[in-house]
C-alpha atoms as one frame of an Amber mdcrd trajectory, in Angstrom:
protein
 118.178 167.090  49.717 120.793 166.183  47.117 123.846 164.006  47.699 126.092
 166.859  46.588 124.656 169.110  49.246 125.114 166.517  52.008 128.805 166.155
  51.197 129.352 169.804  52.056 127.924 169.300  55.571 129.921 168.617  58.693
 129.781 164.876  59.579 128.092 165.538  62.910 125.449 167.599  61.220 125.081
 164.921  58.580 124.124 162.372  61.221 121.560 164.729  62.724 120.055 165.459
  59.350 119.872 161.790  58.459 118.279 160.947  61.823 115.744 163.673  61.296
 115.052 162.326  57.844 114.399 158.861  59.207 112.047 160.234  61.833 110.220
 162.134  59.227 109.169 158.982  57.417 107.939 157.102  60.547 104.214 157.190
  61.250 103.316 159.572  64.026 100.712 158.329  66.529  98.341 160.834  67.890
  98.797 161.735  71.557  95.056 161.445  71.959  94.906 157.838  70.723  93.324
 155.290  73.102  95.537 152.503  74.658  95.585 149.178  72.847  93.051 146.551
  73.763  94.730 143.698  75.762  92.493 141.212  74.025  94.036 142.185  70.720
  97.365 140.585  71.720  97.945 136.923  70.836  97.345 134.450  73.660 100.356
 133.152  75.630 101.334 129.753  74.243 100.855 126.852  76.640 102.561 123.497
  76.797 100.111 120.780  75.912 100.350 117.416  77.613 101.897 114.917  75.299
 100.780 111.291  75.195 104.470 110.386  75.226 105.133 112.040  78.606 104.812
 109.832  81.722 102.064 110.387  84.253 103.415 111.248  87.719 102.187 108.406
  89.966 102.311 110.392  93.200 100.191 113.347  92.087  98.247 111.431  89.360
  98.758 114.438  87.102 100.309 114.393  83.624 103.949 115.365  83.683 105.136
 118.277  81.585 108.455 119.328  80.219 108.641 121.965  82.970 108.702 119.387
  85.825 109.749 116.193  84.117 110.988 113.429  86.451 113.019 110.548  85.039
 111.063 107.303  84.824 113.563 105.379  86.981 113.035 107.881  89.806 109.252
 107.517  89.483 109.558 103.728  89.558 111.655 103.878  92.715 109.102 106.196
  94.358 106.282 103.806  93.454 108.130 100.848  94.954 108.830 102.792  98.147
 105.199 103.920  98.426 104.008 100.341  98.008 106.346  99.031 100.720 104.570
  98.033 103.915 106.581  98.926 107.010 105.992  96.369 109.779 104.909  97.842
 113.108 107.740  98.337 115.569 107.507  96.598 118.938 106.641  98.763 121.901
 109.496 100.013 124.051 107.591  99.533 127.279 108.523 101.860 130.109 110.978
 104.539 129.026 112.686 104.406 132.434 114.524 101.289 131.275 116.455 103.368
 128.749 117.124 106.414 130.959 120.063 106.725 133.363 119.111 106.035 136.939
 118.899 109.189 139.069 121.892 109.746 141.326 120.323 109.545 144.779 123.661
 110.448 146.352 123.199 114.068 145.287 120.584 114.675 147.990 122.022 112.267
 150.576 123.324 113.189 154.042 124.309 111.137 157.062 123.400 111.793 160.702
 125.140 109.851 163.473 123.224 109.878 166.757 125.770 108.895 169.374 123.215
 108.238 172.110 121.375 105.808 169.803 124.548 104.189 168.435 123.037 104.525
 164.965 123.669 106.296 161.655 120.687 107.573 159.642 120.765 107.982 155.877
 118.643 110.896 154.674 117.636 111.298 151.049 115.735 114.484 150.178 115.232
 115.123 153.919 113.547 111.738 154.375 115.077 108.848 156.306 115.860 106.178
 153.703 117.482 103.679 156.082 119.668 103.416 159.179 122.393 101.128 160.509
 123.693 100.252 163.984 127.224 101.455 164.744 129.938 101.353 167.373 131.308
 104.747 168.452 134.410 106.047 170.223 134.942 104.998 173.803 135.742 107.331
 176.691 138.809 109.415 175.919 138.471 108.594 172.201 135.056 110.087 171.510
 133.774 110.427 167.976 134.049 114.162 167.132 130.706 115.995 167.270 129.880
 118.517 164.545 129.343 118.885 160.810 131.741 117.054 158.526 131.763 115.536
 155.050 133.055 112.432 153.308 136.706 112.998 152.339 137.938 109.432 151.633
 136.435 106.261 150.158 138.424 103.006 149.886 137.648  99.431 148.843 139.437
  96.782 150.902 141.582  99.268 152.843 144.970  98.573 154.423 145.012  99.287
 158.173 148.016 100.904 159.809 148.405 100.602 163.579 148.307 104.161 165.038
 151.121 103.468 167.543 153.414 100.840 166.028 152.956 101.638 162.329 152.312
  97.964 161.576 150.272  97.430 158.402 147.565  94.819 158.015 146.567  93.920
 154.405 142.935  93.525 153.282 141.243  90.369 154.471 139.133  88.834 157.198
 141.454  89.982 159.983 141.753  93.573 158.801 140.366  95.888 161.546 138.835
  98.179 158.870 136.788  95.427 157.257 135.672  95.664 153.613 135.201  99.455
 153.227 136.479 102.755 154.571 134.560 106.059 154.447 136.625 108.824 156.063
 134.939 112.050 157.203 137.334 113.712 159.709 141.064 114.403 160.016 143.419
 116.599 161.984 146.017 116.290 159.248 147.598 113.178 160.749 144.848 110.962
 162.112 141.616 110.010 160.381 138.157 109.011 161.582 135.463 107.386 159.466
 133.032 104.539 158.911 134.474 101.079 158.410 133.679  97.407 158.790 135.095
  95.233 161.523 135.957  91.592 162.205 134.800  92.176 165.790 131.083  92.454
 165.075 130.177  91.977 168.749 131.375  95.529 169.410 128.749  97.102 167.096
 126.244  99.078 169.167 128.742  99.959 171.910 131.342 102.683 172.593 134.348
 100.565 171.656 136.516 102.337 169.039 139.258 104.961 168.986 136.779 107.464
 167.531 135.808 105.662 164.314 132.320 104.435 163.494 132.372 100.671 163.233
 129.718  98.836 161.228 128.852  95.324 160.150 130.658  94.589 156.897 127.381
  93.991 155.065 126.123  97.385 156.245 129.231  99.405 155.429 129.214  97.914
 151.917 125.651  99.187 151.470 126.494 102.586 152.920 129.517 102.867 150.634
 127.214 102.719 147.594 124.919 105.431 148.979 127.485 108.195 149.488 130.207
 109.996 147.575 133.031 112.424 148.249 131.452 115.541 149.734 128.383 113.844
 151.263 127.555 115.742 154.496 128.074 113.886 157.772 126.635 115.296 160.999
 127.540 113.857 164.391 125.200 114.795 167.210 125.289 113.641 170.901
């Protein structure tokens, strides 16, 4: 095809003709030719270990450029691996480091008026008991199911008739602790200590449950607000 003839062609046709001309000079492979042998391709190049690359001390394998670790990091790892950690002392019983169980959760009190005694139950087992004084005739300790509603250290006693107040101390009629468990909205009844310890074990109070000071201090630590209190004849 001459150059003069190509100039008379439309440009789009010129490109097609030229493309066809290029194709015409490329070698045509037979459709029936067999696929190339994979072994005929050159082998994939591999990275050879260099004598200048450090040897990884942890794996004992030569390092390569693909996973090179700086020498200062390797030195630090070697020093750490060579460090001997001294054995730690035994902790002993783990209970020393655990919070003590709150035994007050499963605690309830039972006052047996005929025995003049209060029983402390923990998980339905009698843990201990204390002697008490109960209400005298006309001022009986109220029978029934109650619960702890007040707890006071070194309470101030107020006379129920005169309103006189007695501060904490040896002469305070409430002793060292107060554990209230009944009220009518005005008057209160509860456990308390007493300076008159000779009355413990008798019906001598105005309805309260008198105890030895040493005993009411112990009882105070065994209960909490909401602890059930049952008074039975």
